[in-house]
MDTraj code that builds the backbone (N, CA, C; nanometers):
import mdtraj as md
import numpy as np

residues = "MET ARG SER VAL ARG HIS ALA PHE ALA ARG GLY VAL VAL VAL LEU LEU PRO TYR ALA ALA VAL ILE VAL PRO LEU ALA TRP LEU TYR ALA ALA VAL ALA ALA LEU PRO VAL LEU PRO ASP VAL GLU PHE ALA PRO LEU ARG VAL THR ILE LEU VAL LEU VAL ALA THR ALA ALA THR LEU SER VAL GLY TYR LEU MET ARG THR GLY ILE GLY ARG TRP LEU SER ASP GLY VAL ASP ARG LEU VAL ASN THR LEU PHE GLY ILE ARG VAL ALA TYR ASN ALA ALA LYS ASN SER ALA GLU THR ILE LEU VAL ASP SER ASP SER PRO LYS GLY ALA ALA LYS VAL GLY ALA ASP THR GLY PHE ARG VAL SER ALA ILE ARG THR GLY ASN ARG THR PRO ALA GLY ARG GLU LEU VAL PHE LEU PRO GLY SER PRO ASP VAL SER SER GLY LEU VAL LEU GLU VAL ASP PRO ASP LYS LEU ALA ASP ALA ASP GLU SER THR VAL SER VAL PHE VAL ARG LEU LEU SER CYS GLY PHE SER ASP GLY ASP SER GLU ALA ARG VAL ARG ARG ALA GLY ILE GLU ASP LEU SER GLU ARG".split()
xyz = np.array([
    [-3.9469, 0.7835, 0.4178],
    [-3.8627, 0.6922, 0.3421],
    [-3.6785, 0.7716, 0.3261],
    [-3.6792, 0.8932, 0.2975],
    [-3.5740, 0.9886, 0.2429],
    [-3.4666, 0.9689, 0.4196],
    [-3.5443, 0.9617, 0.5013],
    [-3.4431, 0.9697, 0.6464],
    [-3.4198, 0.7992, 0.6770],
    [-3.4734, 0.7166, 0.6355],
    [-3.4484, 0.6144, 0.6387],
    [-3.3100, 0.5638, 0.5717],
    [-3.3438, 0.6115, 0.4253],
    [-3.2006, 0.6062, 0.3601],
    [-3.0586, 0.7184, 0.3952],
    [-3.1301, 0.8093, 0.4298],
    [-3.0008, 0.8913, 0.4979],
    [-2.9348, 0.8402, 0.6237],
    [-3.0174, 0.7528, 0.7382],
    [-3.0161, 0.6683, 0.8560],
    [-2.8793, 0.5534, 0.8071],
    [-2.8939, 0.5020, 0.6851],
    [-2.8941, 0.3493, 0.6318],
    [-2.7290, 0.4026, 0.5705],
    [-2.7294, 0.5673, 0.5069],
    [-2.6023, 0.5508, 0.4314],
    [-2.4957, 0.6296, 0.5375],
    [-2.5578, 0.6711, 0.6382],
    [-2.4796, 0.7410, 0.7547],
    [-2.3951, 0.6337, 0.8466],
    [-2.5171, 0.5041, 0.8867],
    [-2.4413, 0.3769, 0.9229],
    [-2.3439, 0.3188, 0.8339],
    [-2.3501, 0.3066, 0.7355],
    [-2.2487, 0.2236, 0.6483],
    [-2.1392, 0.3394, 0.6383],
    [-2.1329, 0.4754, 0.6431],
    [-2.0350, 0.5359, 0.6328],
    [-1.9286, 0.5243, 0.7540],
    [-2.0262, 0.4829, 0.8667],
    [-1.9600, 0.4655, 1.0304],
    [-1.8986, 0.3008, 1.0158],
    [-1.9661, 0.2223, 0.9656],
    [-1.9581, 0.0983, 0.9730],
    [-1.8850, 0.0072, 0.8887],
    [-1.8735, 0.0649, 0.7436],
    [-1.7798, 0.0084, 0.6914],
    [-1.6182, -0.0013, 0.6957],
    [-1.6051, 0.1276, 0.7108],
    [-1.4603, 0.1531, 0.7628],
    [-1.4041, 0.0426, 0.8713],
    [-1.4365, 0.0060, 0.9538],
    [-1.4682, -0.0962, 1.0762],
    [-1.4245, -0.2139, 0.9802],
    [-1.5324, -0.2262, 0.9198],
    [-1.5313, -0.3502, 0.8941],
    [-1.3944, -0.4013, 0.7803],
    [-1.3991, -0.3058, 0.7068],
    [-1.2703, -0.3348, 0.6024],
    [-1.1479, -0.3308, 0.6739],
    [-1.1024, -0.3236, 0.8153],
    [-1.0262, -0.3187, 0.9111],
    [-1.0274, -0.4429, 0.9165],
    [-1.1337, -0.4872, 1.0430],
    [-1.2027, -0.5897, 1.1004],
    [-1.1849, -0.7178, 1.0536],
    [-1.2765, -0.7402, 0.9164],
    [-1.2812, -0.8719, 0.8397],
    [-1.1303, -0.9135, 0.8138],
    [-1.0544, -0.8630, 0.7498],
    [-0.9471, -0.8690, 0.7208],
    [-0.8343, -0.9332, 0.8231],
    [-0.8644, -0.8991, 0.9644],
    [-0.7849, -0.8571, 1.0427],
    [-0.8324, -1.0039, 1.1411],
    [-0.9179, -1.0535, 1.1361],
    [-1.0211, -1.1874, 1.1627],
    [-0.9848, -1.2745, 1.0499],
    [-0.9536, -1.2450, 0.9414],
    [-0.9305, -1.3953, 0.8684],
    [-0.7910, -1.4119, 0.8913],
    [-0.7027, -1.2904, 0.9243],
    [-0.5784, -1.3021, 0.9304],
    [-0.5310, -1.3676, 1.0093],
    [-0.5935, -1.3243, 1.1618],
    [-0.6017, -1.4042, 1.2816],
    [-0.6388, -1.5684, 1.2836],
    [-0.7708, -1.5975, 1.2408],
    [-0.7975, -1.6992, 1.2268],
    [-0.6774, -1.8161, 1.1283],
    [-0.6516, -1.7395, 1.0052],
    [-0.5332, -1.8043, 0.9443],
    [-0.4304, -1.8365, 0.9653],
    [-0.3138, -1.7592, 1.1116],
    [-0.2468, -1.8070, 1.1877],
    [-0.2580, -1.8920, 1.2927],
    [-0.3649, -1.8615, 1.3771],
    [-0.4173, -2.0009, 1.4322],
    [-0.4606, -2.1277, 1.4663],
    [-0.4829, -2.1091, 1.2874],
    [-0.4868, -2.2806, 1.2522],
    [-0.4040, -2.3314, 1.2097],
    [-0.2953, -2.2459, 1.2000],
    [-0.1084, -2.3242, 1.1717],
    [-0.0522, -2.4395, 1.2371],
    [-0.0141, -2.5434, 1.1663],
    [0.0164, -2.6267, 1.2673],
    [0.1664, -2.6480, 1.3052],
    [0.1591, -2.4799, 1.4014],
    [0.2465, -2.4904, 1.4844],
    [0.2293, -2.4391, 1.5971],
    [0.3278, -2.5023, 1.7071],
    [0.3425, -2.5261, 1.8572],
    [0.1631, -2.6142, 1.9136],
    [0.1811, -2.7060, 1.8755],
    [0.0224, -2.7649, 1.8621],
    [0.0291, -2.7928, 2.0423],
    [0.1371, -2.8152, 2.1186],
    [0.0821, -2.8190, 2.2743],
    [0.0342, -2.7166, 2.3203],
    [0.0580, -2.5905, 2.2611],
    [0.0040, -2.4518, 2.3072],
    [-0.1786, -2.4810, 2.2384],
    [-0.2432, -2.4941, 2.3422],
    [-0.3949, -2.5038, 2.2827],
    [-0.4723, -2.3460, 2.2760],
    [-0.4537, -2.2326, 2.3839],
    [-0.5119, -2.1315, 2.4083],
    [-0.4750, -2.0697, 2.2834],
    [-0.5420, -2.0191, 2.1867],
    [-0.5408, -1.9779, 2.0293],
    [-0.4897, -1.8163, 2.0522],
    [-0.5091, -1.7561, 2.1151],
    [-0.4541, -1.6495, 2.1290],
    [-0.2905, -1.6117, 2.1767],
    [-0.2374, -1.7220, 2.2922],
    [-0.1178, -1.7131, 2.2995],
    [-0.0650, -1.7579, 2.2018],
    [-0.1221, -1.8379, 2.0888],
    [-0.0037, -1.9266, 2.0263],
    [-0.0237, -1.8280, 1.9047],
    [-0.1026, -1.7384, 1.8926],
    [-0.0933, -1.6111, 1.7956],
    [0.0103, -1.5307, 1.8201],
    [0.0257, -1.4722, 1.9772],
    [0.0981, -1.4031, 2.0138],
    [0.2421, -1.4361, 2.0075],
    [0.2359, -1.6268, 2.0189],
    [0.4015, -1.5996, 1.9996],
    [0.4536, -1.6340, 1.8705],
    [0.3527, -1.6668, 1.7811],
    [0.3769, -1.6583, 1.6499],
    [0.4176, -1.5370, 1.5618],
    [0.3581, -1.4434, 1.5926],
    [0.4014, -1.2863, 1.5548],
    [0.4830, -1.2462, 1.6406],
    [0.5108, -1.2700, 1.7471],
    [0.6744, -1.2020, 1.8614],
    [0.7871, -1.2773, 1.7126],
    [0.7886, -1.4258, 1.7062],
    [0.9032, -1.5044, 1.6303],
    [0.9096, -1.4235, 1.5155],
    [0.7794, -1.4320, 1.4620],
    [0.7786, -1.3482, 1.2952],
    [0.8539, -1.2480, 1.3383],
    [0.8152, -1.1127, 1.4050],
    [0.8545, -1.0082, 1.4264],
    [1.0392, -1.0342, 1.4542],
    [1.0738, -1.1129, 1.5330],
    [1.1842, -1.1133, 1.5755],
    [1.3092, -1.1801, 1.4670],
    [1.2495, -1.2475, 1.4091],
    [1.3090, -1.2725, 1.2731],
    [1.3090, -1.2514, 1.1750],
    [1.1910, -1.1445, 1.1424],
    [1.2385, -1.0344, 1.0444],
    [1.3488, -0.9358, 1.0908],
    [1.3637, -0.8594, 1.2426],
    [1.4453, -0.8223, 1.2697],
    [1.6284, -0.8393, 1.2313],
    [1.6285, -0.9715, 1.2555],
    [1.7336, -1.0364, 1.2961],
    [1.7567, -1.0428, 1.1117],
    [1.7120, -1.0631, 1.0233],
    [1.7369, -1.0678, 0.9122],
    [1.7839, -0.9066, 0.8155],
    [1.6947, -0.8407, 0.9109],
    [1.7332, -0.7350, 0.8229],
    [1.8497, -0.6541, 0.9219],
    [1.8752, -0.7189, 0.9994],
    [2.0307, -0.6591, 1.0906],
    [2.1306, -0.7339, 0.9935],
    [2.0902, -0.8504, 0.9728],
    [2.2055, -0.9583, 0.8911],
    [2.2274, -0.8889, 0.7534],
    [2.1413, -0.8592, 0.6980],
    [2.1555, -0.7674, 0.5798],
    [2.2143, -0.6337, 0.5750],
    [2.2597, -0.6252, 0.6788],
    [2.3688, -0.4755, 0.6855],
    [2.4808, -0.5062, 0.7093],
    [2.5296, -0.6267, 0.6701],
    [2.6489, -0.6891, 0.7341],
    [2.7050, -0.7064, 0.5751],
    [2.8126, -0.7488, 0.5881],
    [2.9212, -0.8133, 0.4530],
    [2.8066, -0.9615, 0.4164],
    [2.8085, -1.0277, 0.5341],
    [2.7993, -1.1808, 0.5259],
    [2.6483, -1.2074, 0.4507],
    [2.5547, -1.1062, 0.5113],
    [2.4273, -1.0667, 0.5011],
    [2.4294, -1.0455, 0.3398],
    [2.4927, -0.9443, 0.2736],
    [2.4918, -0.9213, 0.1624],
    [2.5696, -1.0381, 0.0585],
    [2.6310, -1.0997, 0.0894],
    [2.6729, -1.2394, 0.0431],
    [2.5905, -1.3129, 0.0276],
    [2.5122, -1.3268, 0.1673],
    [2.4177, -1.4491, 0.0796],
    [2.2933, -1.3890, 0.0446],
    [2.2477, -1.2652, 0.0342],
    [2.1489, -1.2003, -0.0156],
    [2.1764, -1.2031, -0.1751],
    [2.3061, -1.2051, -0.2330],
    [2.3810, -1.1782, -0.3728],
    [2.3316, -1.3347, -0.4056],
    [2.3737, -1.4372, -0.3305],
    [2.4114, -1.5968, -0.3417],
    [2.2566, -1.6591, -0.4063],
    [2.1106, -1.5665, -0.2940],
    [1.9884, -1.6478, -0.3281],
    [1.9519, -1.5542, -0.4622],
    [1.9911, -1.4145, -0.4613],
    [1.9331, -1.3578, -0.5796],
    [1.9761, -1.4474, -0.7062],
    [2.1070, -1.5008, -0.6787],
    [2.1785, -1.5678, -0.7986],
    [2.0705, -1.6799, -0.8125],
    [2.0411, -1.7766, -0.7194],
    [1.9783, -1.8924, -0.7181],
    [1.8560, -1.8617, -0.7787],
    [1.7647, -1.7871, -0.7432],
    [1.6639, -1.7492, -0.7377],
    [1.6155, -1.7258, -0.9403],
    [1.7540, -1.6268, -0.9811],
    [1.7175, -1.6417, -1.0816],
    [1.7783, -1.6698, -1.2415],
    [1.8107, -1.7814, -1.1429],
    [1.8107, -1.9245, -1.2601],
    [1.6687, -2.0379, -1.2947],
    [1.5918, -1.9866, -1.1992],
    [1.4381, -2.0400, -1.1760],
    [1.3434, -1.9820, -1.2690],
    [1.3376, -2.0484, -1.3975],
    [1.2542, -1.9942, -1.4945],
    [1.0817, -1.9384, -1.4179],
    [1.0673, -1.8577, -1.4128],
    [0.8896, -1.8404, -1.3575],
    [0.8756, -1.7628, -1.2450],
    [0.9943, -1.8244, -1.1740],
    [0.9975, -1.7900, -1.0032],
    [1.0569, -1.6147, -0.9951],
    [1.1735, -1.6049, -1.1168],
    [1.2699, -1.5379, -1.0930],
    [1.1626, -1.3880, -1.1151],
    [1.0574, -1.3912, -1.2281],
    [1.0131, -1.2217, -1.2346],
    [0.9248, -1.1892, -1.1112],
    [0.8408, -1.2875, -1.0381],
    [0.7538, -1.2899, -0.8924],
    [0.8637, -1.2793, -0.8019],
    [0.9696, -1.3135, -0.8347],
    [1.0998, -1.2411, -0.6586],
    [1.1230, -1.1253, -0.7251],
    [1.1607, -1.1337, -0.8194],
    [1.2539, -0.9475, -0.8458],
    [1.1670, -0.8579, -0.8333],
    [1.0227, -0.8951, -0.8506],
    [0.9061, -0.7804, -0.8551],
    [0.8874, -0.7381, -0.7170],
    [0.8641, -0.8868, -0.6296],
    [0.8485, -0.8531, -0.5003],
    [0.9587, -0.7758, -0.4097],
    [1.0685, -0.8012, -0.4515],
    [1.2225, -0.7699, -0.4084],
    [1.2211, -0.6221, -0.4041],
    [1.1882, -0.5937, -0.5190],
    [1.2251, -0.4728, -0.5971],
    [1.1133, -0.3467, -0.5700],
    [0.9996, -0.3690, -0.5350],
    [0.9041, -0.3162, -0.4794],
    [0.8722, -0.2837, -0.3251],
    [0.9457, -0.3796, -0.2731],
    [0.9882, -0.4115, -0.1392],
    [1.0774, -0.2718, -0.0806],
    [1.1749, -0.2835, -0.1697],
    [1.2994, -0.2020, -0.1562],
    [1.2689, -0.0253, -0.1945],
    [1.1932, -0.0358, -0.2869],
    [1.1600, 0.1031, -0.3465],
    [1.0342, 0.1459, -0.2331],
    [0.9915, 0.0847, -0.1651],
    [0.8881, 0.1553, -0.0444],
    [0.9247, 0.1351, 0.0423],
    [1.0224, 0.0240, 0.1108],
    [1.0225, 0.0136, 0.2259],
    [1.1798, 0.0877, 0.2515],
    [1.2615, 0.0768, 0.1864],
    [1.4232, 0.0970, 0.1977],
    [1.4178, 0.2320, 0.1403],
    [1.4267, 0.2681, 0.0360],
    [1.5256, 0.3446, -0.0810],
    [1.4298, 0.5009, -0.0464],
    [1.5004, 0.5399, 0.0805],
    [1.4058, 0.6970, 0.1127],
    [1.5097, 0.8393, 0.0178],
    [1.6129, 0.7990, -0.0936],
    [1.6637, 0.9065, -0.1120],
    [1.5759, 0.9382, -0.2150],
    [1.5217, 0.8448, -0.3148],
    [1.4379, 0.8688, -0.4162],
    [1.3192, 0.9614, -0.3840],
    [1.2225, 1.0774, -0.4898],
    [1.1288, 1.1624, -0.4408],
    [1.0308, 1.0730, -0.4898],
    [0.9555, 1.0480, -0.3763],
    [0.8437, 0.9832, -0.4125],
    [0.6686, 1.0891, -0.3380],
    [0.5846, 1.0523, -0.3718],
    [0.4788, 1.1057, -0.3330],
    [0.3877, 1.1347, -0.4841],
    [0.2744, 1.2276, -0.4315],
    [0.1747, 1.1934, -0.5548],
    [0.2047, 1.3172, -0.6430],
    [0.1509, 1.2950, -0.7611],
    [0.1950, 1.4069, -0.8620],
    [0.1085, 1.3496, -0.9815],
    [0.1284, 1.5108, -1.0308],
    [0.0037, 1.5435, -1.1413],
    [0.0674, 1.5159, -1.2822],
    [-0.0081, 1.4345, -1.3668],
    [0.0388, 1.4005, -1.5264],
    [-0.0284, 1.5141, -1.5855],
    [0.0240, 1.5287, -1.7123],
    [-0.0138, 1.6301, -1.7714],
    [-0.0292, 1.7808, -1.7064],
    [0.0665, 1.8143, -1.6307],
    [0.0660, 1.9645, -1.5886],
    [0.0396, 2.0737, -1.6875],
    [0.1088, 2.0772, -1.7862],
    [0.1077, 2.1639, -1.9047],
    [-0.0361, 2.1803, -1.9694],
    [-0.1268, 2.0602, -1.9923],
    [-0.1958, 2.0113, -2.0849],
    [-0.3207, 2.0887, -2.0349],
    [-0.3671, 2.1553, -1.8991],
    [-0.4888, 2.1555, -1.8319],
    [-0.5821, 2.0453, -1.8252],
    [-0.5397, 1.9148, -1.8370],
    [-0.5995, 1.8226, -1.8531],
    [-0.4757, 1.7354, -1.7477],
    [-0.5268, 1.7141, -1.5881],
    [-0.4223, 1.6659, -1.5150],
    [-0.4829, 1.5467, -1.4226],
    [-0.3784, 1.4229, -1.4080],
    [-0.4164, 1.3107, -1.4149],
    [-0.3259, 1.2821, -1.2767],
    [-0.4038, 1.2132, -1.1768],
    [-0.3101, 1.2111, -1.0451],
    [-0.2599, 1.0429, -1.0328],
    [-0.1133, 1.0692, -1.0108],
    [-0.0168, 0.9813, -0.9754],
    [0.0444, 0.9577, -0.9355],
    [0.1576, 0.8449, -0.8700],
    [0.2343, 0.8109, -0.7764],
    [0.3924, 0.7987, -0.8441],
    [0.5049, 0.8842, -0.7821],
    [0.6003, 0.8931, -0.8302],
    [0.6696, 0.7668, -0.7570],
    [0.7172, 0.6981, -0.8311],
    [0.8287, 0.5612, -0.7873],
    [0.9658, 0.6064, -0.7618],
    [1.0131, 0.6998, -0.7818],
    [1.1534, 0.7523, -0.8198],
    [1.2399, 0.6871, -0.8222],
    [1.2029, 0.6390, -0.9655],
    [1.2939, 0.5617, -1.0749],
    [1.2606, 0.6514, -1.1928],
    [1.3617, 0.6527, -1.2898],
    [1.3752, 0.6976, -1.3803],
    [1.4477, 0.6211, -1.5130],
    [1.3903, 0.6095, -1.6285],
    [1.4056, 0.5440, -1.7259],
    [1.5514, 0.6128, -1.7777],
    [1.6618, 0.5170, -1.8629],
    [1.8018, 0.5836, -1.9152],
    [1.8023, 0.6707, -1.9644],
    [1.6268, 0.7080, -2.0492],
    [1.6373, 0.8247, -2.1107],
    [1.6023, 0.9570, -2.0467],
    [1.6067, 0.9485, -1.9602],
    [1.5478, 1.0724, -1.8326],
    [1.4140, 1.0553, -1.7841],
    [1.3334, 0.9742, -1.8176],
    [1.1923, 0.9932, -1.8036],
    [1.1720, 0.9699, -1.6793],
    [1.0598, 1.0152, -1.5868],
    [1.0131, 0.9731, -1.4671],
    [0.9375, 0.8762, -1.4772],
    [0.9310, 0.7540, -1.4123],
    [0.8702, 0.6334, -1.4086],
    [0.7455, 0.6981, -1.3153],
    [0.6093, 0.7102, -1.3501],
    [0.5275, 0.7365, -1.2242],
    [0.4046, 0.5627, -1.2429],
    [0.3006, 0.5948, -1.1226],
    [0.2147, 0.4561, -1.1234],
    [0.0719, 0.5361, -1.1599],
    [0.0071, 0.4949, -1.2185],
    [-0.1200, 0.5512, -1.2228],
    [-0.2554, 0.4481, -1.1860],
    [-0.2432, 0.4542, -1.0568],
    [-0.3391, 0.3635, -0.9995],
    [-0.5176, 0.3544, -1.0641],
    [-0.5514, 0.2452, -1.0892],
    [-0.6853, 0.2123, -1.1039],
    [-0.7609, 0.2502, -0.9930],
    [-0.8943, 0.2923, -1.0325],
    [-1.0024, 0.2927, -0.9416],
    [-1.1146, 0.2153, -0.9691],
    [-1.1773, 0.1665, -0.8545],
    [-1.1532, 0.1630, -0.7282],
    [-1.0551, 0.0808, -0.6905],
    [-1.0100, -0.0339, -0.7738],
    [-0.8461, -0.1172, -0.7422],
    [-0.7379, -0.0369, -0.7588],
    [-0.6718, 0.0064, -0.6587],
    [-0.5860, 0.1225, -0.6517],
    [-0.4320, 0.0250, -0.6988],
    [-0.4754, -0.1506, -0.7016],
    [-0.3557, -0.2446, -0.7054],
    [-0.3136, -0.2762, -0.7905],
    [-0.4230, -0.2078, -0.9266],
    [-0.3903, -0.2476, -1.0648],
    [-0.3533, -0.0895, -1.0947],
    [-0.3347, -0.0616, -1.2168],
    [-0.2801, 0.0556, -1.3126],
    [-0.2061, 0.0407, -1.3927],
    [-0.1155, 0.1740, -1.4283],
    [-0.0608, 0.1461, -1.5278],
    [0.0723, 0.2220, -1.4754],
    [0.2261, 0.2015, -1.5311],
    [0.3294, 0.2597, -1.5417],
    [0.3666, 0.3082, -1.6094],
    [0.3825, 0.4306, -1.6047],
    [0.3798, 0.5393, -1.7249],
    [0.5261, 0.6145, -1.7058],
    [0.5942, 0.6470, -1.8510],
    [0.7095, 0.6940, -1.8674],
    [0.6897, 0.8718, -1.8873],
    [0.7294, 0.9306, -1.8210],
    [0.6345, 1.0625, -1.8052],
    [0.7778, 1.1888, -1.8396],
    [0.7505, 1.2869, -1.9602],
    [0.8964, 1.3587, -1.9430],
    [0.8678, 1.4631, -1.7629],
    [0.9827, 1.4958, -1.7390],
    [1.0035, 1.6261, -1.6448],
    [0.9260, 1.6952, -1.6435],
    [0.9268, 1.7492, -1.7438],
    [0.7921, 1.8891, -1.7236],
    [0.7036, 1.8717, -1.7534],
    [0.6768, 1.7607, -1.7998],
    [0.4760, 1.7025, -1.7817],
    [0.4264, 1.6421, -1.6794],
    [0.5221, 1.6664, -1.5912],
    [0.5170, 1.6444, -1.4446],
    [0.4758, 1.7255, -1.3429],
    [0.4194, 1.7613, -1.2497],
    [0.4195, 1.8448, -1.1159],
    [0.3837, 1.7810, -1.0090],
    [0.4513, 1.8333, -0.8910],
    [0.3873, 1.7824, -0.8085],
    [0.2793, 1.8103, -0.7470],
    [0.2022, 1.7480, -0.6643],
    [0.0706, 1.7749, -0.6575],
    [0.0226, 1.8510, -0.5002],
    [-0.0654, 1.9190, -0.4871],
    [-0.0910, 1.9684, -0.3789],
    [-0.1628, 1.9461, -0.2810],
    [-0.1409, 1.7834, -0.2513],
    [-0.2281, 1.7179, -0.1789],
    [-0.1095, 1.5832, -0.1312],
    [-0.1726, 1.5140, -0.0542],
    [-0.0857, 1.4196, -0.0092],
    [-0.0945, 1.2830, -0.0391],
    [-0.0277, 1.1875, -0.0703],
    [-0.0364, 1.0673, -0.1612],
    [-0.1661, 0.9838, -0.0911],
    [-0.1805, 1.0172, 0.0532],
    [-0.3112, 0.9710, 0.1245],
    [-0.4431, 1.0196, 0.0701],
    [-0.4468, 1.1085, 0.0437],
    [-0.5615, 1.2156, -0.0088],
    [-0.6278, 1.1655, -0.1042],
    [-0.4657, 1.1448, -0.2496],
    [-0.5149, 1.0708, -0.3490],
    [-0.5462, 0.9492, -0.3614],
    [-0.5356, 0.8297, -0.2821],
    [-0.5752, 0.7186, -0.2498],
    [-0.7319, 0.7160, -0.1667],
    [-0.7470, 0.8037, -0.0876],
    [-0.8790, 0.8412, -0.0695],
    [-0.9771, 0.8404, -0.1838],
    [-0.9369, 0.9130, -0.2607],
    [-0.9950, 0.9865, -0.3937],
    [-1.0175, 0.8977, -0.4883],
    [-0.9292, 0.7990, -0.5188],
    [-0.9395, 0.6684, -0.5876],
    [-1.0395, 0.5798, -0.5570],
    [-0.9840, 0.5486, -0.4334],
    [-1.0638, 0.4215, -0.3740],
    [-1.2230, 0.4610, -0.3524],
    [-1.2522, 0.6124, -0.3583],
    [-1.4000, 0.5900, -0.4035],
    [-1.4506, 0.6692, -0.5073],
    [-1.4123, 0.6292, -0.5862],
    [-1.4263, 0.6695, -0.7368],
    [-1.4381, 0.8241, -0.7702],
    [-1.3779, 0.9293, -0.7154],
    [-1.3802, 1.0706, -0.7471],
    [-1.4922, 1.1102, -0.6516],
    [-1.5637, 1.0445, -0.5964],
    [-1.6674, 1.0659, -0.4967],
    [-1.6120, 1.1506, -0.3802],
    [-1.5113, 1.1399, -0.3381],
    [-1.4495, 1.1796, -0.1869],
    [-1.3442, 1.3501, -0.2813],
    [-1.3260, 1.3973, -0.2180],
    [-1.2243, 1.5186, -0.2035],
    [-1.0764, 1.4764, -0.2004],
    [-1.0590, 1.3684, -0.1331],
    [-0.9370, 1.3608, -0.0400],
    [-0.9181, 1.3834, 0.0704],
    [-1.0192, 1.5033, 0.1337],
    [-0.9809, 1.5460, 0.2351],
    [-1.0469, 1.5016, 0.3443],
    [-1.1128, 1.3739, 0.3644],
    [-1.2593, 1.2760, 0.4067],
    [-1.1953, 1.2932, 0.5280],
    [-1.0643, 1.2627, 0.5701],
    [-1.0208, 1.1889, 0.6853],
    [-0.9826, 1.2955, 0.8025],
    [-0.9243, 1.4506, 0.7347],
    [-0.9478, 1.5647, 0.8401],
    [-1.1077, 1.6257, 0.8433],
    [-1.1154, 1.5966, 0.7788],
    [-1.3042, 1.6907, 0.8120],
    [-1.3714, 1.5690, 0.9251],
    [-1.3801, 1.4416, 0.9058],
    [-1.4076, 1.3608, 0.9941],
    [-1.3507, 1.3681, 1.1568],
    [-1.2422, 1.4024, 1.1609],
    [-1.1934, 1.4044, 1.2837],
    [-1.2208, 1.5617, 1.2979],
    [-1.1791, 1.6743, 1.2293],
    [-1.2816, 1.8332, 1.2905],
    [-1.3876, 1.7984, 1.3257],
    [-1.4788, 1.7256, 1.2735],
    [-1.6583, 1.7481, 1.2842],
    [-1.7064, 1.6589, 1.3019],
    [-1.6465, 1.5620, 1.2959],
    [-1.7483, 1.4068, 1.3210],
    [-1.7830, 1.4019, 1.1580],
    [-1.8778, 1.2942, 1.1916],
    [-1.9520, 1.2066, 1.0590],
    [-2.0440, 1.3393, 1.0183],
    [-1.9806, 1.3765, 0.8871],
    [-2.1085, 1.4894, 0.7964],
    [-2.1897, 1.4144, 0.7891],
    [-2.3259, 1.5187, 0.7619],
    [-2.4402, 1.4589, 0.6985],
    [-2.4468, 1.4890, 0.5513],
    [-2.4761, 1.3461, 0.5142],
    [-2.4216, 1.2889, 0.3448],
    [-2.5652, 1.3856, 0.2906],
    [-2.6488, 1.4353, 0.3132],
    [-2.7599, 1.5166, 0.2481],
    [-2.7164, 1.6431, 0.2141],
    [-2.5635, 1.7154, 0.2823],
    [-2.5520, 1.8226, 0.2439],
    [-2.4561, 1.8315, 0.1963],
    [-2.4574, 1.7408, 0.0903],
    [-2.3338, 1.7365, -0.0125],
    [-2.3952, 1.7806, -0.0936],
])
top = md.Topology()
chain = top.add_chain()
for i, resn in enumerate(residues, 1):
    res = top.add_residue(resn, chain, resSeq=i)
    for name in ("N", "CA", "C"):
        top.add_atom(name, md.element.get_by_symbol(name[0]), res)
traj = md.Trajectory(xyz[None], top)
């Protein structure tokens, strides 16, 4: 019975990451294929390819436009308009600021950090690259296993230290609720799937 349990666990370890990628991609593909766009194209893979290419081209075009004076003027106008709409402005500004911080703003220091470096009790957090007017650094303390929820903390710089691991390693450990040491990806690449009974 124990060998069956170990074989099942190994199968889950191999198949679960594939399922976590394939299922959302299949759902996204089906959602895009079901859009009532290009009704003359009956071959679904061709319709999805055309829509993805058009969306990519539109994103690049808007990105290049935003680098010009006209683009900045349009963006400021849209911001002013949306900020007059109660309720929508909160979600709009949160999404815009998050996207700018993650994708565009590369000057601010980001990455994994440890909170409480001088107390001996350390908590993994992610630097946002922002500071409060008082000079405290804002860090995101993700929840586990749902890393999309968590806390935003104001931390004095002397209570914050750079982590000796990558942001990916921190997220791997959080997603596994602490059961992974954060270096699973490198170990799997080096030695293949490990035997769970050796842990």
